[in-house]
C-alpha positions in Angstrom: 55.4 92.5 -25.4 52.3 91.5 -27.3 51.8 88.5 -25.0 52.2 90.6 -21.9 49.5 93.1 -23.2 47.2 90.2 -24.1 47.6 88.6 -20.7 47.0 92.0 -19.0 43.9 92.4 -21.1 42.5 89.0 -20.3 43.1 89.5 -16.6 41.5 93.0 -16.7 38.5 91.6 -18.6 38.1 88.8 -16.0 38.3 91.2 -13.1 35.7 93.5 -14.7 33.3 90.6 -15.3 33.6 89.4 -11.7 33.1 93.0 -10.4 30.1 93.5 -12.7 28.6 90.2 -11.4 29.2 91.3 -7.8 27.5 94.7 -8.4 24.6 93.2 -10.2 24.2 90.5 -7.5 24.2 93.2 -4.8 21.0 94.7 -6.2 19.2 91.4 -6.7 17.0 90.2 -3.8 18.6 87.6 -1.5 15.5 85.4 -1.4 13.7 83.7 -4.2 10.8 81.3 -4.8 10.3 79.0 -7.7 7.7 76.2 -8.3 8.0 73.4 -10.8 5.7 70.5 -11.5 5.5 67.3 -13.5 2.5 65.1 -14.1 3.2 61.3 -14.3 0.7 59.0 -15.9 2.0 55.6 -14.9 3.2 56.0 -11.3 1.1 55.9 -8.2 1.5 58.4 -5.4 2.9 55.6 -3.2 5.6 54.7 -5.8 6.7 58.4 -6.1 6.7 58.8 -2.4 8.9 55.8 -2.0 11.5 57.5 -4.3 11.4 61.0 -2.9 11.2 60.0 0.8 14.1 57.5 0.8 17.3 59.5 0.7 19.5 56.5 0.8 18.2 55.4 -2.7 18.7 58.8 -4.2 22.0 58.0 -6.0 20.2 55.2 -7.9 17.9 57.7 -9.7 19.4 61.2 -9.5 22.2 61.6 -12.0 24.0 64.3 -10.1 24.0 62.6 -6.7 27.0 60.3 -6.2 26.4 59.3 -2.5 24.2 59.9 0.5 25.1 59.7 4.2 22.9 59.7 7.2 23.9 62.3 9.8 22.8 62.8 13.4 19.2 63.9 13.9 18.6 67.6 14.5 15.7 68.4 16.9 14.3 65.0 16.3 14.4 65.3 12.5 16.4 63.1 10.1 19.4 64.8 8.4 21.1 63.5 5.3 24.2 64.7 3.3 24.2 64.4 -0.4 27.5 64.4 -2.4 27.0 66.0 -5.8 29.7 67.2 -8.1 32.3 67.3 -5.4 30.1 69.3 -3.1 28.2 68.1 0.0 24.8 69.5 1.0 22.9 68.5 4.1 19.1 68.4 4.4 16.9 68.2 7.4 13.4 66.6 6.9 11.0 69.1 8.6 7.7 67.4 7.7 6.7 64.1 6.1 3.1 63.2 5.4 3.1 60.0 3.3 2.4 59.8 0.5 1.7 63.5 -0.3 4.0 66.0 1.4 7.7 66.2 2.2 9.4 69.4 3.4 13.2 69.6 3.6 15.5 72.4 4.6 19.2 72.9 3.7 21.3 73.0 6.8 24.9 74.1 7.5 25.3 76.3 4.4 26.6 79.9 4.3 26.3 80.6 0.6 22.8 79.3 -0.1 19.9 77.7 1.7 16.1 77.4 2.0 13.4 74.8 1.9 11.9 72.4 -0.6 8.2 71.6 -0.3 7.5 68.4 -2.4 3.8 67.8 -2.9 2.5 64.6 -4.5 -1.2 64.7 -5.6 -3.2 62.3 -7.7 -5.5 63.9 -10.3 -7.5 63.1 -13.4 -4.5 63.3 -15.7 -2.1 61.4 -13.4 -0.1 62.1 -10.3 1.5 65.5 -10.1 4.8 66.2 -8.2 5.3 69.8 -7.4 8.4 71.3 -5.8 8.3 74.8 -4.3 11.7 76.2 -3.4 11.9 79.0 -1.0 15.5 79.8 -1.1 18.2 82.3 -0.6 21.7 83.0 -2.0 23.9 85.1 0.3 27.0 86.1 -1.7 26.2 88.7 -4.4 28.5 87.1 -7.0 26.7 83.7 -6.6 23.3 85.4 -6.5 24.1 86.9 -10.0 25.2 83.5 -11.3 22.1 81.8 -9.8 19.9 84.4 -11.5 21.5 84.7 -14.9 23.7 81.6 -15.5 22.1 78.5 -14.2 18.7 79.7 -12.8 17.2 79.4 -9.4 15.1 76.4 -10.5 17.8 74.3 -12.1 18.1 71.9 -9.3 14.3 71.4 -9.0 14.0 70.9 -12.7 16.8 68.3 -12.9 15.3 66.6 -9.8 11.9 66.3 -11.5 13.4 65.2 -14.8 15.4 62.5 -13.1 12.3 61.4 -11.1 10.3 61.0 -14.3 13.1 59.2 -16.0 13.5 56.8 -13.1 10.0 55.5 -13.7 10.3 55.4 -17.5 8.3 58.5 -18.4 9.6 61.5 -20.3 7.7 64.6 -19.2 8.0 68.3 -19.6 8.8 70.2 -16.3 6.1 72.9 -16.0 7.1 76.4 -14.7 4.5 77.3 -12.2 6.1 80.3 -10.5 9.5 82.0 -10.5 
């Protein structure tokens, strides 16, 4: 009898947590914007551009990406699918201005999406790489998790950390917005 009550309590607790996350997520805004930046002292803008603008090389420097596959173009734009943690996410390149601007959009997603604007800019202290994510999370449950569990900026932060590590620099990812 004790084990049955314990199991019932665990199930009830789990259901209440899921319901609370759904309710909380329902009142959070669907859209979000975050901006993160790093400044690298030893890499040129061209070196950084070669890394971020070449999706096929991504698995060699991004820890979470296991493979990348070229898909059919969409409206004349290149589309790539990344495999990461058993999930596949497809990106369309909307704009590419070497070696300073790359804009990509998540395609074929129903749970989340948005754009990444990656800006590479030489400056007096080094070359800055700034990612601005204009995103959305549709399902209220996942919106609450994105906001409170792993953060809207977690992917941009790990991307920038991996980028700096790939050229041998350890830098702090700056929170610019969001």
